[in-house]
C-alpha positions in Angstrom: 38.9 4.9 -73.4 36.4 5.1 -70.5 37.1 1.6 -69.7 41.0 2.3 -68.8 40.8 6.3 -68.4 42.3 6.9 -71.8 42.0 10.8 -73.2 39.5 10.2 -75.7 40.8 12.9 -78.1 44.5 11.5 -77.8 43.1 8.0 -78.1 41.0 9.3 -81.4 44.1 10.8 -83.4 46.1 7.0 -82.6 44.1 5.5 -84.1 43.3 7.3 -87.1 47.3 8.7 -87.6 50.4 7.7 -87.1 53.5 10.0 -85.2 56.9 9.9 -87.9 60.0 10.9 -86.3 62.1 11.7 -89.5 66.0 13.3 -89.0 66.7 17.0 -90.1 70.1 18.5 -90.8 72.0 19.1 -87.7 70.7 16.3 -85.7 67.3 17.8 -85.3 64.1 15.6 -85.2 61.2 16.6 -87.3 57.8 15.2 -86.2 54.7 14.2 -89.1 51.4 13.2 -88.6 50.2 10.5 -91.1 46.8 9.9 -91.5 46.1 5.8 -91.8 43.8 4.3 -93.8 40.7 1.8 -92.4 42.8 -1.6 -92.5 45.9 0.3 -90.6 43.5 1.9 -87.8 42.2 -1.4 -87.4 45.9 -3.3 -87.3 46.3 -0.1 -84.6 43.1 -0.5 -82.3 44.3 -4.6 -82.6 47.6 -3.8 -81.4 46.6 -1.8 -78.4 43.7 -4.6 -77.3 46.7 -7.2 -77.4 49.6 -5.4 -76.1 46.7 -5.1 -73.0 46.0 -8.8 -73.1 49.6 -9.7 -73.0 50.5 -7.2 -70.3 47.4 -8.5 -68.6 47.8 -12.0 -68.5 51.5 -11.5 -67.3 50.3 -9.3 -64.3 48.0 -12.0 -63.6 51.0 -15.1 -63.6 53.1 -12.9 -61.2 50.3 -12.4 -58.8 49.6 -15.6 -58.7 53.7 -17.1 -58.8 54.0 -14.0 -55.5 50.7 -15.6 -53.8 52.4 -18.7 -53.8 56.0 -17.6 -53.2 56.5 -19.1 -49.6 57.5 -16.6 -47.2 60.6 -16.1 -45.2 59.1 -17.9 -41.7 58.4 -21.3 -44.0 61.7 -21.4 -45.6 63.2 -21.3 -41.9 60.7 -23.9 -40.9 61.1 -26.1 -44.1 64.0 -28.6 -42.8 65.6 -29.6 -45.8 65.9 -25.7 -46.9 64.5 -26.3 -49.8 60.5 -26.3 -50.3 59.6 -28.7 -52.9 56.8 -28.0 -55.5 54.7 -29.9 -58.2 54.0 -28.2 -61.4 51.7 -29.3 -64.4 52.9 -28.3 -68.1 49.9 -28.5 -70.2 50.9 -28.6 -73.8 48.4 -29.2 -77.0 51.1 -30.6 -78.9 51.8 -30.0 -82.9 49.6 -27.8 -84.6 49.6 -28.9 -88.0 47.0 -26.9 -90.2 46.2 -25.7 -93.8 48.2 -22.8 -93.5 50.6 -22.4 -90.9 52.1 -19.0 -89.7 54.5 -17.7 -87.2 52.4 -18.6 -84.1 52.5 -22.9 -85.5 55.9 -22.2 -85.8 56.3 -21.1 -82.0 54.5 -23.6 -80.6 55.8 -26.5 -82.6 59.3 -25.5 -81.5 58.4 -25.4 -77.6 57.2 -28.7 -78.7 60.4 -29.9 -80.5 62.6 -28.8 -76.9 60.1 -31.0 -74.6 60.7 -33.9 -77.1 64.2 -32.7 -76.8 64.0 -32.8 -72.7 61.9 -36.4 -73.3 64.5 -37.6 -75.0 67.1 -36.6 -72.7 65.3 -37.5 -69.4 63.9 -41.1 -70.6 65.1 -42.5 -74.3 68.5 -41.3 -74.1 68.7 -41.9 -70.2 67.2 -45.3 -70.6 69.4 -46.8 -73.2 72.4 -45.5 -71.4 71.2 -47.0 -67.4 70.7 -50.3 -69.5 74.2 -50.1 -70.5 75.6 -49.0 -67.2 74.1 -52.1 -65.3 75.5 -54.5 -67.8 71.7 -55.4 -69.2 71.0 -57.5 -72.6 68.6 -56.0 -74.6 68.0 -55.0 -78.0 68.9 -51.3 -79.2 66.0 -48.8 -80.9 67.2 -46.2 -83.3 65.5 -43.0 -81.9 65.4 -39.4 -83.8 67.3 -37.3 -82.0 65.5 -33.7 -82.5 68.5 -31.8 -81.1 69.0 -30.7 -84.7 65.7 -29.5 -85.7 66.0 -27.1 -82.3 69.0 -25.5 -83.6 68.0 -25.3 -87.0 65.3 -22.8 -85.5 67.2 -21.1 -82.6 70.9 -21.7 -82.9 72.9 -18.3 -83.1 76.0 -19.8 -84.7 77.4 -21.8 -87.0 74.1 -20.6 -88.9 71.5 -18.3 -87.5 68.7 -20.5 -86.7 65.3 -19.4 -88.6 64.1 -17.1 -85.5 67.7 -15.4 -85.1 67.3 -14.5 -89.1 63.6 -13.5 -88.6 65.2 -11.1 -86.1 67.7 -9.9 -87.8 66.0 -9.1 -91.2 63.1 -7.6 -88.9 65.8 -4.9 -87.3 67.6 -4.1 -90.7 64.4 -3.6 -92.4 62.5 -1.8 -88.9 60.9 1.1 -91.5 59.9 -1.3 -94.2 56.4 -2.9 -95.1 55.4 -6.3 -93.7 55.1 -7.6 -96.8 58.7 -6.4 -97.6 60.0 -8.0 -94.8 58.2 -11.2 -95.1 60.2 -11.8 -98.6 63.8 -10.7 -97.4 63.1 -13.2 -94.6 62.5 -15.9 -97.0 65.0 -15.8 -99.4 67.2 -14.6 -96.5 66.5 -18.4 -94.8 66.7 -20.1 -97.6 69.9 -18.9 -98.4 71.2 -19.4 -94.7 69.6 -23.3 -94.5 69.8 -24.3 -98.4 72.0 -27.2 -97.7 70.0 -27.9 -94.1 68.4 -31.4 -94.3 65.0 -30.8 -92.4 64.7 -27.3 -94.1 63.4 -26.9 -97.6 61.7 -23.8 -99.2 58.3 -23.9 -100.7 56.1 -21.7 -103.1 55.1 -19.5 -100.1 57.2 -20.1 -97.6 59.4 -22.7 -95.6 59.2 -26.6 -94.2 60.6 -27.6 -91.4 61.0 -31.4 -91.1 59.9 -32.0 -87.3 60.4 -35.2 -85.4 56.6 -35.7 -85.3 56.3 -35.2 -89.7 56.7 -31.9 -92.0 55.6 -28.6 -91.4 55.1 -26.2 -94.1 54.8 -22.5 -93.0 54.0 -19.6 -95.2 55.9 -16.6 -94.7 53.4 -14.1 -94.7 52.8 -12.4 -91.6 55.7 -13.4 -90.1 57.5 -10.0 -89.9 54.0 -8.1 -88.1 53.6 -11.3 -85.5 57.7 -11.0 -84.7 57.8 -7.4 -84.2 54.8 -7.7 -81.8 55.3 -3.9 -81.0 53.5 -0.7 -79.6 53.8 2.0 -81.6 55.4 5.7 -79.6 52.3 7.2 -79.8 50.1 4.3 -79.3 52.4 3.8 -76.2 52.3 7.4 -75.0 48.3 7.0 -74.9 48.6 4.0 -72.6 50.9 5.6 -70.6 48.8 8.5 -70.1 45.8 7.2 -68.6 44.7 8.5 -65.2 44.5 4.9 -63.8 47.3 3.6 -62.2 46.3 -0.2 -62.3 47.1 0.7 -66.1 50.0 2.6 -66.3 51.8 -0.2 -64.0 51.2 -2.7 -66.5 53.9 -0.9 -68.5 56.6 -0.2 -66.0 59.0 -2.3 -68.0 58.2 -0.3 -71.4 58.6 2.8 -69.1 62.4 1.8 -67.6 63.1 1.6 -71.5 61.7 5.1 -72.1 64.3 6.4 -69.1 67.3 4.0 -70.6 66.7 6.0 -73.7 66.4 9.6 -72.0 69.8 9.2 -70.1 71.1 7.8 -73.6 70.4 11.0 -75.7 71.4 13.2 -72.3 75.1 11.4 -72.6 75.5 11.7 -76.4 75.1 7.8 -76.6 73.8 6.7 -79.9 71.7 3.6 -79.9 68.2 2.4 -78.9 67.0 0.1 -76.2 66.2 -3.3 -76.8 63.3 -4.1 -77.8 62.5 -8.1 -77.7 60.8 -9.8 -80.9 58.1 -12.5 -80.1 60.7 -14.5 -81.4 63.5 -13.8 -78.7 60.6 -13.4 -76.2 59.7 -17.3 -76.7 63.1 -18.3 -76.7 64.2 -16.8 -73.4 61.0 -18.3 -72.1 61.7 -21.7 -73.8 65.1 -21.6 -72.2 63.7 -20.8 -68.7 60.8 -23.1 -69.2 63.6 -26.0 -70.2 66.1 -24.7 -67.2 63.3 -25.8 -64.9 62.1 -28.7 -66.1 65.5 -30.1 -66.4 65.7 -29.7 -62.4 62.5 -31.3 -61.9 61.7 -35.5 -62.2 58.9 -35.1 -65.1 56.1 -37.3 -65.8 54.2 -37.4 -69.2 50.4 -38.0 -70.0 50.1 -38.1 -73.5 46.3 -36.7 -73.9 44.2 -38.1 -77.5 41.1 -36.5 -78.9 38.9 -39.4 -79.9 37.0 -37.4 -82.0 35.8 -33.4 -82.8 32.4 -33.9 -82.4 32.8 -34.7 -78.9 30.6 -37.8 -78.5 30.8 -40.7 -75.7 32.2 -44.0 -77.3 33.1 -42.6 -81.0 36.6 -43.0 -82.3 37.6 -41.4 -85.4 40.6 -43.5 -86.2 42.0 -41.5 -88.7 41.4 -38.5 -86.0 43.5 -40.1 -83.2 46.1 -41.9 -86.0 46.8 -38.3 -87.2 47.6 -37.0 -83.1 49.4 -40.0 -82.3 51.7 -39.8 -85.4 52.4 -36.1 -84.0 52.5 -37.0 -80.3 55.6 -38.9 -81.4 54.1 -41.8 -79.6 54.8 -45.1 -82.0 58.5 -43.9 -81.3 58.4 -43.9 -77.8 56.4 -46.8 -77.7 59.0 -49.0 -79.7 61.7 -48.0 -77.1 59.5 -48.7 -74.3 58.7 -51.7 -75.2 62.6 -52.6 -75.8 62.9 -51.7 -72.5 62.0 -52.5 -68.9 59.1 -51.2 -67.7 59.6 -51.6 -64.0 63.4 -51.7 -62.3 64.8 -50.5 -58.5 67.8 -51.0 -56.6 67.8 -54.3 -54.9 67.9 -53.1 -51.5 64.3 -51.3 -52.0 63.1 -54.7 -53.7 64.4 -57.2 -50.4 62.2 -54.4 -48.5 59.1 -54.1 -50.5 58.9 -57.6 -51.4 60.3 -60.1 -48.7 57.2 -61.0 -47.5 56.7 -63.5 -50.8 59.8 -65.9 -49.6 59.8 -67.8 -46.5 63.7 -67.2 -46.9 63.7 -63.7 -46.7 60.4 -63.6 -44.2 59.9 -63.6 -41.7 63.3 -64.3 -40.5 65.9 -61.7 -41.2 67.8 -61.7 -44.2 71.5 -62.2 -43.8 72.7 -62.3 -47.2 73.3 -59.9 -50.1 70.7 -57.7 -51.5 71.2 -59.1 -54.3 70.8 -62.3 -53.7 67.9 -61.8 -51.5 66.3 -60.4 -54.3 67.1 -63.4 -56.2 65.0 -65.7 -53.3 62.0 -63.4 -53.8 61.9 -63.4 -57.8 62.6 -67.3 -57.2 59.5 -67.6 -55.1 57.2 -65.4 -57.1 58.0 -67.5 -60.3 57.0 -70.6 -58.4 53.5 -69.3 -57.7 53.1 -68.3 -61.0 53.4 -71.7 -61.6 51.4 -73.1 -59.1 48.7 -70.6 -60.3 47.1 -73.1 -62.8 46.0 -75.1 -59.8 44.0 -71.6 -58.6 40.4 -70.2 -59.1 40.3 -68.5 -62.7 40.7 -64.7 -61.5 43.8 -66.1 -59.7 45.0 -68.0 -62.4 45.0 -65.0 -64.7 46.5 -62.7 -62.4 49.4 -64.8 -61.1 49.8 -66.8 -64.0 52.1 -64.3 -65.2 54.8 -64.2 -62.5 56.0 -67.5 -64.0 57.8 -65.4 -66.5 60.4 -64.1 -63.7 61.9 -67.1 -64.5 62.8 -66.1 -68.4 65.6 -64.0 -68.8 64.6 -62.3 -70.9 61.9 -61.3 -69.0 63.7 -60.4 -66.0 67.5 -59.4 -65.7 70.2 -58.3 -62.6 71.8 -55.3 -63.0 74.7 -54.5 -61.4 72.7 -52.5 -58.7 69.2 -53.2 -60.0 66.8 -55.8 -60.8 65.0 -54.8 -64.2 61.6 -57.0 -64.7 60.3 -56.1 -68.5 56.4 -56.3 -68.4 54.3 -54.0 -66.0 51.6 -56.5 -65.5 54.6 -58.6 -63.7 55.0 -55.9 -61.5 51.4 -55.4 -60.6 50.7 -59.2 -59.6 54.3 -58.7 -57.7 52.3 -56.1 -55.2 48.6 -57.9 -55.5 50.7 -60.8 -54.3 52.0 -58.9 -51.5 48.8 -57.1 -50.8 47.4 -61.1 -50.6 50.4 -62.0 -48.4 49.6 -59.0 -45.6 46.2 -59.5 -45.9 46.7 -63.5 -44.7 49.0 -62.2 -42.1 46.0 -59.5 -40.9 43.9 -62.1 -41.0 45.6 -64.2 -38.3 46.4 -61.1 -36.3 42.6 -60.6 -36.4 41.5 -64.1 -35.1 44.3 -64.0 -32.4 43.0 -60.6 -31.3 39.9 -62.2 -31.1 40.1 -64.8 -29.4 42.1 -62.7 -26.9 39.6 -59.9 -26.8 36.5 -62.2 -26.7 37.3 -64.7 -24.4 35.4 -63.5 -22.0 32.5 -62.8 -23.3 32.9 -66.1 -25.4 33.1 -67.8 -22.5 30.2 -66.6 -20.9 27.9 -67.3 -24.1 29.3 -70.9 -23.6 28.1 -71.1 -20.2 24.8 -69.9 -21.2 24.2 -72.0 -23.8 25.3 -74.8 -21.7 22.3 -74.3 -19.1 20.2 -74.1 -22.3 20.9 -77.5 -23.3 20.6 -78.6 -20.0 17.3 -77.4 -19.6 16.4 -78.8 -23.3 18.1 -82.1 -21.8 20.5 -82.2 -24.9 23.4 -84.7 -25.0 26.4 -83.2 -26.3 29.2 -83.9 -28.5 32.6 -84.9 -26.8 34.6 -82.5 -28.9 32.4 -79.6 -28.8 31.6 -79.6 -24.7 35.2 -77.3 -24.0 35.6 -75.7 -27.7 36.7 -72.3 -27.3 34.7 -69.5 -29.7 37.1 -68.4 -32.4 34.5 -66.6 -34.7 36.2 -66.4 -37.7 37.1 -69.9 -39.3 37.8 -68.9 -42.5 41.8 -69.4 -43.6 41.8 -69.3 -47.8 42.3 -64.9 -48.6 40.8 -65.6 -52.1 37.2 -66.8 -49.8 37.2 -64.0 -47.6 37.6 -61.8 -50.6 34.5 -63.4 -52.0 32.4 -63.5 -49.1 33.4 -59.7 -48.8 32.3 -58.8 -52.0 28.4 -60.1 -51.1 28.8 -58.2 -47.9 30.0 -54.8 -49.4 26.4 -55.2 -52.3 24.1 -55.7 -49.2 25.8 -52.9 -47.1 27.5 -54.7 -44.7 30.9 -54.1 -46.0 31.8 -52.0 -42.9 30.2 -53.9 -40.5 31.9 -56.5 -38.0 32.1 -60.3 -39.4 30.5 -61.9 -36.1 31.3 -65.5 -36.9 32.3 -67.1 -40.3 32.5 -70.8 -41.3 33.3 -72.0 -44.9 32.6 -76.0 -43.5 29.0 -75.7 -43.0 26.1 -78.0 -45.0 22.7 -77.3 -45.7 19.9 -80.0 -46.4 18.7 -79.7 -49.6 15.7 -82.2 -52.2 17.7 -84.2 -54.0 17.5 -82.6 -57.5 15.1 -84.8 -60.2 13.1 -87.9 -58.8 14.9 -89.6 -56.0 15.7 -93.2 -56.8 14.4 -96.0 -55.0 15.2 -96.4 -51.6 17.4 -93.1 -52.1 17.2 -90.5 -49.4 15.2 -87.5 -50.5 18.1 -84.7 -49.3 21.5 -84.9 -48.8 23.8 -82.0 -47.6 26.0 -79.7 -49.7 28.1 -77.5 -49.1 27.8 -73.7 -47.6 29.6 -70.9 -46.5 27.9 -69.6 -43.3 28.8 -65.5 -42.4 26.5 -63.7 -40.0 27.0 -60.1 -39.3 25.4 -58.0 -36.2 21.9 -57.6 -38.8 22.6 -60.5 -41.2 22.7 -64.1 -41.6 24.4 -65.2 -45.5 24.5 -68.5 -46.8 27.2 -68.8 -49.6 28.0 -71.4 -52.3 30.9 -72.2 -53.7 29.7 -72.2 -57.6 31.1 -75.5 -59.7 29.1 -74.5 -63.0 30.3 -72.3 -66.2 29.1 -69.5 -64.0 32.4 -69.6 -61.9 33.7 -67.6 -64.6 31.8 -64.6 -62.9 31.8 -65.2 -59.5 33.1 -67.9 -57.5 31.4 -67.7 -54.2 27.7 -67.0 -54.9 25.0 -65.7 -52.3 22.4 -68.4 -52.2 20.4 -67.0 -49.5 19.9 -64.0 -46.8 18.0 -63.6 -44.0 17.9 -60.9 -41.8 18.0 -61.7 -38.1 14.9 -59.8 -37.2 13.4 -62.5 -39.4 14.4 -65.7 -37.4 11.4 -66.8 -35.2 13.1 -70.0 -33.6 16.2 -71.9 -33.6 15.2 -75.9 -33.0 17.9 -78.1 -32.2 17.3 -82.3 -31.7 18.2 -83.4 -28.0 20.8 -86.1 -29.2 24.2 -85.4 -30.1 24.1 -84.3 -33.5 25.7 -81.0 -35.1 22.2 -80.1 -36.7 20.1 -76.2 -36.3 17.1 -75.8 -37.8 16.7 -71.7 -38.8 13.0 -71.1 -38.4 12.1 -68.3 -40.8 9.3 -65.8 -41.1 8.5 -64.1 -44.2 7.0 -64.2 -47.4 6.9 -67.7 -48.6 4.9 -67.9 -52.4 6.0 -64.5 -53.9 4.2 -64.3 -57.2 5.6 -64.5 -60.7 6.9 -60.5 -61.8 5.2 -58.7 -64.5 7.6 -57.6 -67.4 5.0 -54.9 -68.0 4.2 -53.8 -64.9 7.6 -53.1 -63.7 8.0 -50.8 -66.6 4.9 -49.3 -66.6 5.8 -48.8 -62.9 8.9 -47.1 -63.7 11.0 -50.3 -61.4 12.5 -51.2 -65.1 13.7 -48.7 -68.0 11.7 -48.5 -71.3 13.1 -49.9 -74.1 12.6 -46.9 -76.1 14.6 -44.9 -73.5 18.3 -46.4 -73.8 19.8 -46.1 -77.2 23.1 -48.1 -76.2 24.5 -50.6 -74.0 26.6 -48.8 -71.0 28.6 -51.8 -71.1 29.5 -52.3 -74.1 28.3 -49.3 -75.9 26.7 -51.2 -79.0 23.6 -49.7 -80.5 20.5 -51.6 -80.2 18.8 -51.8 -83.5 17.1 -54.8 -85.8 20.5 -55.7 -86.6 22.6 -54.4 -84.3 22.4 -55.7 -80.6 19.3 -56.8 -79.1 18.0 -55.1 -75.6 18.3 -57.6 -72.2 16.5 -56.4 -69.1 18.7 -56.9 -66.6 16.7 -59.1 -63.5 18.6 -57.4 -60.8 18.8 -54.0 -62.1 15.6 -53.7 -64.2 18.5 -51.5 -66.5 18.8 -52.9 -70.2 21.8 -54.3 -71.6 22.9 -55.9 -74.7 23.3 -59.9 -74.7 26.9 -59.9 -74.3 26.6 -58.2 -70.9 24.2 -60.2 -69.5 25.3 -63.7 -70.7 24.7 -65.8 -67.5 21.1 -66.3 -66.0 19.5 -67.2 -62.5 16.5 -67.1 -60.5 15.7 -64.3 -58.0 13.0 -65.9 -56.3 12.5 -62.2 -54.2 11.5 -60.5 -56.7 9.2 -63.3 -58.1 11.6 -64.8 -61.1 11.6 -68.3 -60.0 13.2 -69.6 -63.3 16.9 -69.0 -64.5 16.6 -65.0 -65.7 19.0 -62.7 -67.4 21.3 -61.0 -65.1 24.2 -58.3 -65.7 27.5 -60.7 -65.4 29.0 -58.4 -62.9 25.9 -58.8 -60.8 26.0 -62.9 -60.8 26.0 -64.3 -57.3 25.1 -61.3 -55.3 21.5 -61.6 -55.0 19.7 -64.5 -52.8 18.7 -67.8 -55.2 16.6 -69.7 -53.3 13.1 -69.1 -51.9 12.6 -67.7 -48.3 12.2 -71.0 -46.1 13.2 -72.6 -43.3 16.8 -73.8 -43.0 18.6 -77.1 -42.0 22.3 -76.8 -40.9 24.7 -79.0 -40.2 28.5 -77.4 -38.9 30.9 -78.3 -36.2 30.6 -75.2 -34.6 27.3 -75.6 -34.0 27.3 -74.4 -30.9 29.3 -71.1 -31.5 26.8 -70.3 -34.2 23.6 -71.2 -32.3 24.9 -68.7 -29.2 25.7 -66.1 -31.6 22.1 -65.7 -33.1 20.7 -66.0 -29.4 22.8 -63.1 -28.4 22.4 -61.1 -31.5 18.7 -61.8 -31.5 17.0 -61.8 -28.1 13.7 -62.4 -29.0 14.7 -65.8 -30.7 13.6 -68.9 -29.1 15.9 -72.3 -28.4 13.9 -75.2 -29.0 14.0 -78.8 -28.7 12.9 -81.9 -30.2 13.3 -85.9 -30.3 10.7 -86.6 -32.8 9.4 -85.0 -35.9 9.7 -81.4 -37.0 7.6 -79.8 -39.3 9.5 -77.4 -41.8 7.8 -74.2 -43.5 8.9 -74.6 -47.1 8.1 -73.0 -50.3 6.0 -73.9 -53.6 9.2 -71.6 -55.7 10.1 -73.8 -58.3 13.7 -73.3 -56.9 12.9 -74.6 -53.4 15.8 -76.2 -51.6 13.3 -77.4 -48.7 14.1 -81.3 -47.7 10.6 -82.7 -47.4 8.1 -81.7 -45.6 9.0 -83.2 -41.8 12.1 -84.0 -40.6 13.1 -86.8 -38.0 15.7 -87.0 -35.5 16.9 -90.3 -34.5 19.0 -91.1 -31.6 22.5 -93.1 -31.4 23.1 -95.5 -34.3 25.3 -98.2 -34.3 28.7 -98.1 -35.3 29.0 -94.6 -34.9 30.2 -93.9 -32.0 33.5 -93.0 -32.9 32.6 -90.8 -36.0 32.0 -87.2 -34.5 33.2 -84.9 -37.4 30.6 -86.6 -39.8 27.6 -85.1 -40.9 24.1 -86.9 -39.7 23.2 -89.5 -42.6 20.3 -89.1 -44.2 18.0 -91.6 -44.8 14.3 -92.0 -46.2 11.3 -91.9 -43.2 8.4 -93.8 -42.7 7.1 -91.7 -45.2 8.1 -90.3 -48.3 8.2 -86.5 -47.3 10.0 -87.1 -44.3 14.0 -86.9 -43.9 15.7 -89.0 -41.1 18.5 -87.9 -39.7 21.0 -89.9 -37.0 23.1 -88.7 -34.8 26.8 -90.2 -32.6 26.0 -91.5 -28.9 27.8 -88.0 -27.4 27.7 -87.8 -23.4 25.2 -86.8 -20.9 25.0 -83.5 -19.1 26.9 -84.6 -16.2 29.9 -86.4 -18.1 30.1 -83.0 -19.9 30.1 -80.7 -16.9 33.2 -82.6 -15.8 34.7 -82.3 -18.9 34.8 -78.9 -18.4 35.7 -78.6 -15.4 38.5 -80.6 -16.3 
């Protein structure tokens, strides 16, 4: 009483007795106070609480809607004279309990109506669209639940269940609830005796919904449907001194005023009081009208288990929900249909870059023919996917199905594609094509924007070479600097993944060349007369702070990552760049840092907290498998220190920087993202060596450029995975027969001693000839 500012005495009397009005002779009303038993008093209390809750809920909804309603100024400023909105409708789905009552029937009725909308807007509309477009497909029979909706809500020719309930409640309004329930059940069973979706049961009735059969218990239907306050209880609430409470019952006050007017005018009858069933029908009708004016998108939610545990799936629980959500039927229709469809002009505009016939030149034919050319080109791309990398072959291989008439059909105005993965592959192919164009634009921009800086860097390097007395290759004297020489988009994506992992994803790529070579010692014992080292292919990339040497995987590990990091070198760790005085294309990167990292200690890492402890991890975070004697086995990932199952870290690789000098387990998605070669001096051979040297000198101003014409001692590592070619490097002068072979890498031959590697060089040109060529 204090919370709602009610009169205590009036509230006490209304909860302990009820006011009964009867008609006396002569049309007079007589009023009596009838005592209530404890059960009836509790029902009266609950009725007040339910009424307050319902009114307050409606008031909050009205207030929110009023706040969201745009004002007149907003409407005037809207260009389309119609404001658009997005709504979210959250429906749990069918309710099926051991005992189902009026509330379950109401919820399931709303679900039937929503399913009817789904059928109208998706299943039925989709099949009708195929017919209108002349598409060949196998029609799927689906259950149209209109007959169930009419069973519950229809007015004629036979009244639905809710109408029968309203009629019985109106006729027997003064009777006990149990009597009304019994009469309602008998009437409904009589009216719908021949209905194939209705059946009378021992304690109620059964309705065959679209999602399954649900049995309802008739007990309590009358009380739930009447759902109204007694007049004396309403008087107590309207007598509140708090305007916030009385404002909640403005509609009831209006109904009372209407009844008073009827009494004064001598009219007989009662003001219309909406039952719960009628409210549900009216609200559902308003919801359906709103949804039919929208473009709905459906999200079906399935609860995996009732215990709210991750990675646990209760098959019976999920199967039950799938059945009562009507998903099997929806899936059958979707499978038989086409996942993607669009008008020809939209398809042509979006995917024209995939065909040389439609882009870059303007397509002048019909939109349908243009779409055919794009489909033809995409299907050709899918056929050629077998020659791509494993990832690209898996992604683009599905495009080959575009050539299959059963998978792709051309309607009268639209193109239809059956598999969603084909559409995703089309989008990816489009993204790749734009990435290729952006790379071309970026290179052209750099060549134009950085032209002056490049010319200045080339002149500065020429002066440095002149002071060292270095001979030049004729092809490199006046070669312009373009910085980025990667033309393959897959290579660029592989490099970007590595840069992103090391925090360089957003950094500018100052120099990149995928036609570089690194000198490494020959694997295994060298054969007699064979050189102790050879050049292996590498991709070299330079950011403002780091230099990366990347290799293309050739073994089974390529299934994880095609491009794998071999060595990351901080530019601050460079001490010198060494070049010979001959006309070769070799540069030696002298690097400082720890050469002999001690072998890592697993127990020490766990004790220090760097690695996870075995007992702290109960299941693999990737596979979800539980660790046990008979279950999954634990394995520490050397890259992250975390524990995974064997299936999640099948690949092995060394981590010399962390003290793992032999191939060790690593989580599969981390393969190739960490340096696998130890820190040591690096010998590189690349056609654009001068540009790389100029770039490094500009970025690392403390680095010294040195020249040598004899033997150079290399600083290697004692690690088992060391790739150092030998103890010393010997540069030889011009070798006979190499005058016209400047593009070839230096020939590697054994030196005077087994630990010396000898590199030859072409003849090249002297400084005067180089200067004359630059001037020309």
